[in-house]
KEVEXMAR-334400 format. One record per residue (C-alpha): residue in three letters; x, y negated, z negated. Coordinates in pm, whole numbers, padded with zeros to 5 digits, always signed. Layout:
<sedos>
ALAXYZ;...
</sedos>
This chain:
<sedos>
MET-01033+00724+01604;ARG-00896+00835+01963;PRO-00512+00876+01964;SER-00470+00640+02197;ILE-00612+00351+02013;VAL-00365+00467+01669;GLY-00119+00427+01913;ARG-00159+00095+02046;LEU-00234+00003+01640;VAL+00083+00163+01567;LEU+00220-00064+01817;VAL+00098-00361+01718;LEU+00242-00310+01337;ALA+00585-00237+01480;LEU+00583-00536+01694;ALA+00479-00749+01387;MET+00719-00610+01164;ALA+01023-00687+01431;GLY+01015-01025+01370;PRO+01298-01213+01182;ALA+01319-01066+00822;LEU+01289-01371+00678;ALA+00999-01323+00434;THR+01011-01412+00020;SER+00900-01335-00265;ARG+00906-01497-00605;ILE+01146-01348-00847;LYS+00884-01265-01056;ASP+00686-00995-00766;VAL+00998-00834-00738;VAL+01097-00715-01102;ALA+00985-00689-01467;PHE+01103-00868-01753;GLU+01251-00678-02102;GLY+01002-00628-02322;VAL+00710-00783-02152;ARG+00497-00463-02074;GLU+00186-00279-02203;ASN+00206-00063-02467;GLN-00001+00320-02453;LEU-00240+00370-02727;THR-00438+00689-02839;GLY-00695+00850-03068;TYR-00926+01091-03140;GLY-01298+01027-03241;LEU-01627+01132-03219;VAL-01910+01031-02994;VAL-02259+01039-03137;GLY-02648+00976-03013;LEU-02652+01183-02727;ASN-02958+01297-02533;GLY-02865+01683-02627;THR-02594+01661-02388;GLY-02276+01684-02629;ASP-02052+01956-02756;ASN-02188+02341-02866;LEU-02106+02359-03214;ARG-02061+02684-03139;ASN-01750+02665-02877;ALA-01605+02386-03024;PRO-01473+02440-03347;MET-01288+02081-03369;THR-01622+01887-03327;ARG-01739+02074-03605;GLN-01451+02034-03806;SER-01442+01679-03734;LEU-01815+01604-03830;GLU-01805+01770-04143;ALA-01496+01547-04206;MET-01644+01276-04141;PHE-01976+01322-04365;GLU-01738+01453-04666;ARG-01584+01078-04645;LEU-01943+00944-04686;GLY-02017+01164-04941;VAL-02220+01410-04763;ASN-02135+01775-04823;VAL-02248+01978-04501;ARG-01968+02293-04503;ASP-02119+02615-04491;THR-02421+02458-04340;ASN-02589+02581-04011;LEU-02526+02299-03816;ASN-02680+02315-03456;THR-02665+01973-03272;LYS-02592+01887-02981;ASN-02577+01511-03005;VAL-02202+01493-03105;ALA-01917+01485-02869;VAL-01505+01511-02918;VAL-01359+01277-02751;MET-00987+01131-02641;VAL-00953+00703-02613;THR-00674+00584-02457;ALA-00601+00207-02417;LYS-00302-00075-02333;LEU-00212-00317-02540;PRO-00069-00604-02332;PRO+00232-00831-02414;PHE+00217-01036-02695;ALA-00149-00942-02766;ALA-00234-01099-03122;ALA-00416-00932-03381;GLY-00823-00989-03342;SER-00821-00964-02968;ALA-00987-00765-02816;ILE-00941-00506-02518;ASP-01050-00227-02311;VAL-01072+00125-02423;THR-01131+00441-02227;VAL-01327+00737-02344;SER-01325+01105-02264;ALA-01506+01427-02321;ALA-01262+01679-02490;GLY-01490+01949-02521;ASP-01747+02101-02337;ALA-02012+01806-02314;LYS-02215+01716-02027;SER-02267+01363-02034;LEU-02134+01096-02264;GLN-02425+00834-02127;GLY-02540+00593-02359;GLY-02354+00744-02649;THR-02176+00577-02973;LEU-01778+00568-02999;LEU-01774+00566-03412;VAL-01502+00383-03592;THR-01155+00546-03399;ALA-00775+00420-03484;LEU-00599+00387-03199;MET-00181+00489-03232;GLY+00140+00413-03043;ALA+00436+00637-02979;ASP+00575+00517-03311;GLY+00243+00659-03496;GLN+00140+00326-03613;VAL-00212+00209-03599;TYR-00207-00125-03332;ALA-00621-00120-03279;VAL-00958+00018-03392;ALA-01231+00107-03139;GLN-01576+00150-03178;GLY-01890+00069-02968;THR-02141+00219-02687;VAL-01969+00433-02417;GLN-02055+00301-02048;THR-01989+00606-01799;GLY-02166+00440-01462;SER-02253+00793-01358;VAL-02629+00884-01268;SER-02701+01283-01325;ALA-03045+01512-01300;SER-03136+01831-01336;GLY-03416+02095-01252;ALA-03574+02361-01472;SER-03428+02605-01172;GLY-03043+02535-01262;SER-03004+02324-00974;SER-02835+01963-01057;VAL-02715+01656-00904;SER-02479+01443-01019;LYS-02281+01092-00920;GLY-01960+00972-01086;VAL-01784+01155-01393;PRO-02067+01142-01694;THR-01784+01308-01910;ALA-01562+00994-01910;GLY-01641+00620-01949;ARG-01537+00315-02116;ILE-01647+00077-02378;ALA-01543-00357-02232;GLY-01405-00511-02530;GLY-01436-00207-02727;ALA-01113-00205-02948;THR-00980-00468-03176;ILE-00606-00524-03224;GLU-00525-00513-03596;ARG-00097-00516-03532;GLU+00077-00664-03322;THR+00434-00541-03154;GLY+00669-00794-03329;PHE+00857-00907-02951;GLN+00990-01196-03025;MET+01136-01332-02743;ALA+01187-01707-02808;GLN+01469-01548-03038;MET+01660-01344-02778;GLY+01986-01488-02637;GLN+01946-01298-02333;MET+01686-01162-02078;ARG+01751-00827-01859;MET+01526-00827-01572;THR+01512-00504-01372;LEU+01387-00452-00991;ARG+01111-00254-00921;ASN+01274-00136-00613;PRO+01671-00092-00749;ASP+01881-00220-00456;PHE+02274-00356-00461;THR+02190-00632-00200;THR+01868-00792-00380;ALA+01980-00787-00720;GLN+02290-01017-00620;ARG+02025-01244-00403;ILE+01829-01255-00749;ALA+02170-01388-00914;THR+02282-01577-00650;VAL+01951-01781-00656;ILE+01892-01836-00992;ASN+02291-01938-01069;GLY+02246-02213-00718;ARG+01938-02338-00991;PHE+02155-02292-01341;PRO+02496-02180-01291;GLY+02626-01925-01474;THR+02361-01802-01610;ALA+02303-01495-01425;VAL+02489-01157-01361;ALA+02384-00858-01112;GLU+02488-00583-01363;ASN+02400-00285-01137;PRO+02122-00249-00845;THR+01876-00281-01113;ILE+01934-00484-01365;VAL+02006-00878-01364;THR+02104-01013-01721;LEU+01998-01390-01795;ARG+02145-01611-02052;PRO+01939-01942-02077;PRO+02135-02282-02060;GLN+02237-02452-02394;GLY+01993-02613-02534;GLN+01699-02463-02333;SER+01448-02225-02484;MET+01392-01873-02345;VAL+01022-01899-02284;GLY+01143-02215-02062;PHE+01406-02067-01902;MET+01183-01784-01763;THR+00942-01986-01641;ALA+01141-02164-01431;VAL+01313-01844-01275;GLU+01015-01629-01218;THR+00905-01901-00956;LEU+01205-01928-00756;GLU+01191-01730-00409;VAL+01413-01490-00279;GLU+01437-01206+00020;PRO+01416-00869-00123;ASP+01622-00596+00101;ALA+01536-00240+00125;PRO+01705+00080+00263;ALA+01606+00201+00595;LYS+01358+00487+00515;VAL+01080+00653+00674;ILE+00762+00811+00515;VAL+00598+01075+00651;ASP+00220+01170+00497;GLU+00187+01496+00690;VAL-00165+01585+00538;SER-00298+01237+00672;GLY-00096+01181+00959;VAL+00036+00814+00830;ILE+00382+00733+00913;VAL+00560+00411+00783;MET+00895+00291+00912;GLY+01078-00010+00756;GLU+01232-00298+00992;ALA+01616-00172+00900;VAL+01553+00209+01097;ARG+01792+00197+01312;ILE+01815+00481+01632;SER+02156+00616+01803;THR+02156+00689+02179;VAL+01892+00997+02246;ALA+01667+01092+02507;ILE+01282+01200+02411;ALA+01078+01450+02606;GLN+00759+01524+02445;GLY+00465+01758+02573;ASN+00253+02054+02533;LEU+00263+02408+02631;THR-00067+02592+02646;ILE-00094+03005+02671;SER-00429+03112+02671;VAL-00556+03468+02727;GLN-00913+03564+02807;GLU-01062+03913+02799;THR-01358+03982+03025;PRO-01567+04291+02993;GLN-01675+04495+03298;VAL-01839+04829+03334;SER-01715+05141+03492;GLN-01939+05409+03620;PRO-01867+05763+03794;GLN-01914+05769+04151;PRO-02259+05945+04252;PHE-02351+06316+04173;SER-02011+06360+04045;ARG-01950+06581+03727;GLY-01835+06493+03402;GLY-01833+06128+03480;GLU-01930+05891+03207;THR-01997+05538+03208;VAL-01733+05302+03002;VAL-01652+04964+02929;THR-01324+04804+02976;SER-01160+04525+02917;GLN-00990+04283+03256;SER-00704+04029+03079;THR-00647+03691+03267;VAL-00330+03537+03121;ALA-00276+03165+03204;VAL+00030+02914+03130;ASP-00022+02526+03144;GLU+00228+02324+03086;GLU+00155+01931+03023;ARG+00284+01742+03316;GLY+00356+01374+03398;ARG+00530+01290+03072;GLN+00885+01129+03141;LEU+01213+01148+02942;LEU+01244+00837+02697;THR+01609+00708+02639;LEU+01658+00510+02335;ARG+02035+00296+02360;ASN+02254+00288+02060;GLY+02084+00039+01795;ALA+01740+00052+01887;SER+01503-00131+01680;LEU+01167-00019+01515;SER+00965-00156+01805;SER+01123+00017+02025;LEU+01101+00315+01891;VAL+00732+00310+01848;ALA+00705+00109+02169;GLY+00865+00430+02339;LEU+00650+00699+02182;ASN+00352+00528+02257;ALA+00451+00502+02632;LEU+00492+00905+02619;GLY+00146+00921+02453;VAL+00210+01081+02166;THR-00015+01093+01869;PRO+00090+01024+01483;ARG+00105+01375+01425;ASP+00357+01461+01719;MET+00549+01144+01623;ILE+00595+01306+01262;SER+00760+01609+01485;ILE+00990+01418+01719;LEU+01077+01134+01407;GLN+01195+01472+01226;ALA+01381+01604+01530;ILE+01527+01328+01574;LYS+01660+01313+01245;ALA+01793+01654+01263;ALA+01981+01538+01591;GLY+02132+01275+01365;ALA+02045+00995+01547;LEU+01778+00829+01333;GLN+01981+00608+01074;ALA+01726+00591+00778;ASP+01608+00844+00576;ILE+01238+01082+00585;GLU+01070+01093+00293;VAL+00813+01372+00334;MET+00471+01293+00075;
</sedos>
């Protein structure tokens, strides 16, 4: 994409953001409710039925030990035998336990090879217990692994693959056996956590809720807003009414810079103090031209040599004007002025950092 086109796109985005900041969001979209969250589950199991793409038992002792332990539980003694199968792979199984999930419901699981298996395509995960951070078993997984990948190899060693054949999913592959025991209906208060902590946003949320339910919300800090349901109303019904209320979020002035891809994101609250900006390029080129030097006719002791002639040129880009931004200039003024200078997004990154160093950028710069 040409720099001029990129500049126009950035200018259009800035002008769109420069309008009145009256956009509101539902409270449920800017906060997280205490206890209403997912829990991570992890398990360790075996995938069988692989077409010679499993672990090499000589290189993966954990697979051999797990296979021997499984057979012993089934009444088969295979210890001290020459197990040389490549149809088994040891895997890590992960899942997310949804909030308020009931026993007997199904959840998806992710299966990832932990050994040197080449592919899990078509394999079957044997019964695997999934445990939470407290060491308790909350679900049991089993099923056919689907990787969604394609791989092929030739006799000469060449191979091609699409996707990741050593990781896959089992849709509805785990059954919940234990509930978290979180009883929301019996709570006397509920704490809401702002996803983007801010004093102004927290106070606005409390004000909006108290306007609908007087005396029920308190902003404790930029992150936490505590709620207590009105007398005679259940917590579930109260939270249902609260989460649909709308509030206007606020955020500090910040400039996000990704130097790798040249992406710049600036909030509408960014302001510029009085500053003058000039941008141009200085190019110094050195060219070496080889020439042949020959001796004069009938001279003695002379020889032909190759010499170099250097040409040094300095090219300073001209035609650029000095941009002056007045005190309190907005985002749209800044972007419009930089585009008037014809700067590219990467040049804009350097200019913003220079403005910040000069103390004229009233915002934080976060470089990714």
